[in-house]
C-alpha positions as CSV (number, residue, x, y, z in Angstrom):
1,X,6.6,-3.8,-1.1
2,X,7.4,-7.5,-1.1
3,X,4.6,-7.9,-3.5
4,X,4.9,-5.0,-5.8
5,X,8.7,-4.2,-6.2
6,X,8.8,-7.4,-8.4
7,X,10.2,-8.2,-11.0
8,X,12.9,-5.3,-10.8
9,X,13.6,-6.4,-7.0
10,X,13.7,-10.0,-5.8
11,X,12.7,-9.8,-2.2
12,X,12.7,-12.2,0.9
13,X,10.2,-11.3,3.5
14,X,11.4,-12.2,6.9
15,X,9.0,-11.8,10.1
16,X,8.6,-12.7,13.7
17,X,5.9,-14.0,15.8
18,X,3.0,-12.1,17.1
19,X,2.4,-11.0,20.7
20,X,-0.2,-13.3,22.5
21,X,-2.2,-9.9,23.0
22,X,-2.2,-9.3,19.2
23,X,-4.1,-10.9,16.3
24,X,-2.2,-12.7,13.6
25,X,-1.5,-10.5,10.4
26,X,-0.5,-13.8,8.5
27,X,-3.9,-13.1,6.4
28,X,-2.5,-10.2,4.8
29,X,0.5,-11.9,3.3
30,X,-1.5,-14.9,2.3
31,X,-4.0,-12.7,0.4
32,X,-1.0,-11.2,-1.4
33,X,0.4,-14.9,-2.3
34,X,3.5,-14.3,-0.1
35,X,5.5,-16.9,1.7
36,X,7.4,-14.9,4.6
37,X,10.0,-16.5,6.8
38,X,8.8,-16.7,10.2
39,X,11.5,-16.7,13.2
40,X,9.9,-17.9,16.4
41,X,12.4,-16.6,18.5
42,X,11.9,-13.1,17.3
43,X,9.2,-11.6,19.6
44,X,8.3,-8.1,20.7
45,X,9.6,-8.6,24.3
46,X,13.4,-8.6,25.0
47,X,14.7,-12.2,25.9
48,X,18.5,-12.3,25.6
49,X,18.4,-16.2,24.9
50,X,15.7,-15.9,22.0
51,X,17.0,-12.6,20.6
52,X,20.4,-14.1,20.1
53,X,18.9,-17.3,18.5
54,X,16.8,-14.9,16.4
55,X,20.0,-13.1,15.4
56,X,21.9,-16.2,14.4
57,X,18.8,-17.2,12.3
58,X,18.8,-14.0,10.5
59,X,22.5,-14.3,9.8
60,X,21.9,-17.7,8.2
61,X,19.2,-16.2,5.9
62,X,21.4,-13.3,5.0
63,X,24.3,-16.0,4.2
64,X,22.1,-17.9,2.0
65,X,20.2,-15.1,0.0
66,X,23.2,-12.8,-0.3
67,X,21.2,-9.8,-0.6
68,X,22.2,-6.4,-1.7
69,X,19.8,-4.6,0.4
70,X,18.5,-5.4,3.9
71,X,15.5,-3.3,4.8
72,X,14.1,-3.5,8.4
73,X,10.9,-2.3,10.0
74,X,10.1,-2.2,13.6
75,X,12.2,-2.1,16.8
76,X,13.1,-5.8,17.4
77,X,13.5,-6.6,13.8
78,X,15.3,-3.3,13.1
79,X,17.9,-4.2,15.8
80,X,18.6,-7.9,15.1
81,X,18.2,-7.3,11.3
82,X,20.6,-4.6,11.0
83,X,23.3,-6.0,13.4
84,X,23.2,-9.1,11.4
85,X,23.4,-7.3,8.1
86,X,26.4,-5.3,9.0
87,X,28.2,-8.3,10.6
88,X,28.1,-9.8,7.2
89,X,28.9,-6.5,5.3
90,X,25.6,-6.2,3.4
91,X,26.2,-3.3,1.0
92,X,23.1,-1.3,1.9
93,X,21.3,-1.2,5.0
94,X,18.0,0.5,5.6
95,X,15.7,1.0,8.4
96,X,12.0,2.4,8.5
97,X,10.8,4.1,11.7
98,X,6.9,3.4,11.7
99,X,6.8,4.9,15.1
100,X,9.1,5.2,18.0
101,X,9.0,4.5,21.7
102,X,11.1,7.7,22.9
103,X,8.2,9.1,24.8
104,X,5.0,7.9,26.6
105,X,6.0,4.3,26.5
106,X,8.7,3.8,29.2
107,X,10.4,5.5,32.1
108,X,13.5,8.0,31.6
109,X,16.3,5.2,32.2
110,X,14.8,2.5,29.9
111,X,13.9,5.3,27.2
112,X,17.5,6.6,27.3
113,X,18.7,2.9,26.9
114,X,16.7,2.5,23.6
115,X,17.7,6.0,22.2
116,X,21.4,4.9,22.9
117,X,20.8,1.8,20.9
118,X,18.9,3.4,18.3
119,X,21.8,6.0,17.7
120,X,24.3,3.3,17.3
121,X,22.1,1.4,14.7
122,X,21.4,4.6,12.9
123,X,25.2,5.2,12.4
124,X,25.5,1.8,10.8
125,X,22.5,2.3,8.6
126,X,23.0,3.5,5.0
127,X,19.6,5.5,5.3
128,X,16.8,5.7,7.8
129,X,13.3,6.2,6.6
130,X,10.8,8.5,8.5
131,X,7.2,8.1,7.4
132,X,6.5,12.1,7.9
133,X,8.3,15.2,8.1
134,X,7.1,15.7,11.6
135,X,8.7,12.2,12.5
136,X,11.8,13.1,10.9
137,X,11.9,16.2,12.8
138,X,11.3,14.3,16.0
139,X,14.1,11.7,15.5
140,X,16.7,14.4,14.4
141,X,16.1,17.3,16.5
142,X,14.2,16.1,19.6
143,X,15.7,12.6,20.0
144,X,18.9,13.1,18.1
145,X,18.8,9.7,16.5
146,X,21.2,10.7,13.7
147,X,21.9,13.6,11.3
148,X,19.4,15.1,9.0
149,X,21.1,13.9,5.8
150,X,21.2,10.3,7.1
151,X,16.9,10.5,6.8
152,X,14.7,10.0,3.8
153,X,10.9,10.8,4.2
154,X,8.7,8.2,2.4
155,X,5.1,8.1,3.7
156,X,3.3,4.9,4.0
157,X,1.3,3.4,1.1
158,X,-1.7,0.9,1.0
159,X,-4.1,-0.6,-1.4
160,X,-6.9,1.7,-0.4
161,X,-9.6,0.7,-2.9
162,X,-11.4,-1.6,-0.8
163,X,-12.3,1.2,1.5
164,X,-14.4,2.8,-1.0
165,X,-16.1,-0.1,-2.5
166,X,-19.6,-1.5,-2.0
167,X,-19.8,1.0,1.3
168,X,-23.7,0.8,1.2
169,X,-23.7,-2.9,1.4
170,X,-20.9,-3.2,4.0
171,X,-22.6,-0.3,6.2
172,X,-25.8,-2.4,6.2
173,X,-24.1,-5.4,7.4
174,X,-22.2,-3.7,10.0
175,X,-25.1,-2.0,11.5
176,X,-27.4,-4.9,11.3
177,X,-24.8,-7.0,12.9
178,X,-24.6,-4.9,15.9
179,X,-28.4,-3.7,16.0
180,X,-27.5,-0.1,15.3
181,X,-30.7,2.1,14.8
182,X,-30.6,4.2,11.5
183,X,-30.6,7.4,13.4
184,X,-27.8,6.5,15.8
185,X,-24.2,8.0,15.3
186,X,-21.6,5.1,15.4
187,X,-18.2,6.3,16.6
188,X,-15.1,4.1,16.7
189,X,-11.5,3.8,17.8
190,X,-9.1,1.2,16.2
191,X,-5.9,0.0,17.6
192,X,-4.0,-2.3,20.2
193,X,-5.4,-1.7,23.7
194,X,-2.1,-0.4,25.2
195,X,-1.4,2.3,27.6
196,X,0.2,4.8,24.8
197,X,-3.1,4.5,22.9
198,X,-5.0,6.3,25.8
199,X,-8.4,4.5,25.4
200,X,-9.5,6.2,28.7
201,X,-9.9,9.6,27.0
202,X,-12.2,7.9,24.4
203,X,-14.4,6.4,27.2
204,X,-14.6,9.8,28.8
205,X,-15.4,11.4,25.6
206,X,-18.3,9.1,24.8
207,X,-19.6,9.6,28.4
208,X,-19.5,13.3,27.6
209,X,-21.5,13.1,24.5
210,X,-24.1,11.1,26.1
211,X,-24.6,13.5,29.1
212,X,-24.9,16.5,26.6
213,X,-27.0,15.2,23.8
214,X,-30.3,13.1,23.1
215,X,-28.7,11.9,19.8
216,X,-28.6,8.2,20.0
217,X,-25.0,6.9,19.7
218,X,-23.1,3.7,19.7
219,X,-19.2,3.4,20.4
220,X,-16.8,0.8,19.2
221,X,-13.4,-0.2,20.5
222,X,-12.0,-2.4,17.9
223,X,-8.7,-4.2,18.8
224,X,-7.4,-6.0,21.7
225,X,-4.2,-5.9,23.9
226,X,-3.4,-6.0,27.7
227,X,-5.8,-3.3,28.9
228,X,-9.0,-5.0,27.6
229,X,-10.2,-6.0,31.2
230,X,-8.9,-2.6,32.6
231,X,-10.9,-0.8,29.9
232,X,-14.1,-2.8,30.6
233,X,-13.7,-1.9,34.3
234,X,-13.0,1.8,33.5
235,X,-16.2,1.8,31.2
236,X,-18.3,0.7,34.1
237,X,-16.5,3.2,36.4
238,X,-17.4,6.2,34.2
239,X,-21.1,5.0,33.7
240,X,-20.8,3.2,30.3
241,X,-22.6,-0.1,30.0
242,X,-20.9,-2.4,27.3
243,X,-22.3,-5.2,25.4
244,X,-20.7,-8.7,25.9
245,X,-19.9,-10.9,23.0
246,X,-22.9,-11.6,21.1
247,X,-25.1,-8.9,23.1
248,X,-27.1,-6.2,21.4
249,X,-28.5,-4.3,24.5
250,X,-30.3,-1.1,23.3
251,X,-29.3,0.6,26.3
252,X,-25.8,-0.2,26.3
253,X,-23.8,2.2,24.3
254,X,-20.4,0.4,24.1
255,X,-19.1,-2.6,22.3
256,X,-15.6,-4.2,22.5
257,X,-15.2,-6.0,19.3
258,X,-11.7,-7.2,19.7
259,X,-9.7,-7.5,16.2
260,X,-11.4,-7.4,13.0
261,X,-10.0,-8.5,9.7
262,X,-12.7,-6.9,7.6
263,X,-12.1,-3.3,9.1
264,X,-13.4,-1.7,5.7
265,X,-16.8,-3.0,6.8
266,X,-16.4,-1.5,10.2
267,X,-15.4,2.0,8.7
268,X,-18.6,1.9,6.4
269,X,-20.7,1.2,9.4
270,X,-19.1,3.9,11.5
271,X,-19.8,7.6,11.3
272,X,-16.7,9.0,13.0
273,X,-13.3,7.8,13.9
274,X,-11.3,8.8,16.6
275,X,-7.7,8.5,18.1
276,X,-6.6,9.5,21.4
277,X,-2.8,8.5,21.6
278,X,0.0,10.2,23.4
279,X,2.5,9.1,20.8
280,X,2.2,8.1,17.0
281,X,3.9,7.7,13.9
282,X,1.4,8.0,11.0
283,X,-1.6,5.8,12.2
284,X,-2.8,3.5,9.6
285,X,-6.5,3.9,11.1
286,X,-6.7,7.5,10.1
287,X,-5.6,7.1,6.6
288,X,-8.1,4.3,6.1
289,X,-11.0,6.3,7.8
290,X,-10.5,9.2,5.5
291,X,-10.2,6.7,2.5
292,X,-13.6,5.4,3.6
293,X,-14.9,8.9,3.5
294,X,-15.1,9.3,7.4
295,X,-14.3,12.4,9.6
296,X,-11.6,11.9,12.3
297,X,-10.9,13.4,15.8
298,X,-7.5,12.8,17.0
299,X,-4.9,14.2,19.4
300,X,-2.2,16.1,17.6
301,X,0.8,14.0,18.0
302,X,3.5,12.4,15.8
303,X,2.8,12.6,12.1
304,X,-0.9,13.0,12.3
305,X,-0.9,16.6,11.3
306,X,0.5,15.5,7.8
307,X,-2.3,13.1,7.1
308,X,-5.4,15.3,8.7
309,X,-6.3,18.6,7.4
310,X,-7.5,20.3,10.5
311,X,-11.0,21.6,10.3
312,X,-11.5,20.1,6.6
313,X,-11.0,16.4,7.0
314,X,-11.2,16.4,10.9
315,X,-10.1,17.9,14.1
316,X,-6.8,17.8,15.8
317,X,-6.6,18.6,19.5
318,X,-3.7,19.0,22.0
319,X,-3.3,15.7,24.1
320,X,-3.6,17.6,27.3
321,X,-6.9,19.4,26.3
322,X,-9.5,16.7,26.9
323,X,-12.4,19.2,27.1
324,X,-11.4,20.4,23.6
325,X,-11.7,16.7,22.3
326,X,-15.0,16.1,24.2
327,X,-16.5,19.3,22.5
328,X,-15.3,18.6,18.9
329,X,-16.7,15.0,19.1
330,X,-20.0,16.4,20.3
331,X,-20.2,19.0,17.6
332,X,-19.7,16.4,15.0
333,X,-22.1,14.0,16.7
334,X,-25.0,16.7,16.5
335,X,-24.1,18.2,13.0
336,X,-24.8,15.5,10.4
337,X,-24.2,17.8,7.5
338,X,-20.8,19.0,8.6
339,X,-19.9,15.4,9.5
340,X,-20.7,14.3,5.9
341,X,-19.0,17.1,4.4
342,X,-15.7,16.6,6.3
343,X,-15.8,12.9,5.4
344,X,-15.7,13.6,1.6
345,X,-13.3,16.2,1.7
346,X,-10.2,14.2,2.1
347,X,-10.9,11.0,0.4
348,X,-9.5,11.2,-3.0
349,X,-6.4,13.2,-1.7
350,X,-5.9,10.5,0.8
351,X,-6.1,7.9,-1.6
352,X,-3.7,9.3,-4.1
353,X,-1.0,10.5,-1.2
354,X,-1.0,7.0,0.3
355,X,-1.6,4.5,-2.4
356,X,0.9,1.6,-2.6
357,X,1.8,2.8,-6.2
358,X,3.4,6.0,-4.8
359,X,5.1,3.9,-2.0
360,X,6.7,1.3,-4.4
361,X,7.8,4.3,-6.8
362,X,9.5,6.1,-4.0
363,X,11.1,3.1,-2.5
364,X,12.5,2.0,-6.2
365,X,13.9,5.3,-6.7
366,X,15.7,5.2,-3.3
367,X,17.1,1.7,-3.8
368,X,18.3,2.5,-7.2
369,X,20.0,5.8,-6.0
370,X,21.8,3.9,-3.1
371,X,22.7,0.9,-5.5
372,X,24.4,3.4,-8.0
373,X,26.6,4.8,-5.2
374,X,27.5,1.4,-4.1
375,X,28.6,0.4,-7.6
């Protein structure tokens, strides 16, 4: 949005500092030629001293730039940004929920605390953006964050062209790098290594497939986070050998790659993309997977049903039905024709639906309609 809303809208992009378990995403804004303002005190974890300092820094930015619209993303930035904007009487305050932490993250008391905060912030916001119809329904009906008329549904948007370009070359490079045999099926999961992502289900599913087929497979956990060491121990516990950095052991089926900037190369080299989360908004990895022409198997949570066509571009499984997940994965591993067919069916539709052109147009229409009401 910061790149392509111009020249109609002049934007100032403000961000916080990454968590120590995360890779930096600054390379993305650098590639787009953007120079964001980074607030060192704005971090993921709650810290009253740092949070107050970050709040004051945001207020100073707002005082200097005098924006017509403040648009926040993410829980911490959404809280501090909206409080600062309202304290300075910014005409329009918008927040986008990319996901939420209202189940599968914390205990009941902490979850209730966060809901109370979000309900107050919603009352102070001009509009709340949900990224899928399912997410809007959860926020309005299940968690009662605000009334339905306060919400607008605007799906995510990306530059997805790189996920369909030079795929043969990218596939060759990825599979040579990891010594993947030509006849092996490569299965991947991409995301932060945190409890809500439920990577243990992925490990159990890989072990099930190995136990019930002679088809060679390689499995990739792409990402990093607080559970890296625990997941390596869990892999050993269930009987999966994993390759250490730089290792390409033919009898070890699992790779932990940490973060990868060139994920388009990974998608080209993989054959099946999975997601095992307890809670999601609209997962980027499944959009990118389908843009790359790859079938997906996912737990049916959050807004995933809005982006994966069940039985057509992938399989959706109830998060509690682990055996269904195992059998669906085994089916795709052993049925190449069906795998390739599923991968191709969703590609053009997903690229059209989640292009940045559509996102920019949707957001411009919303901004202009809200500005007209203010004037």
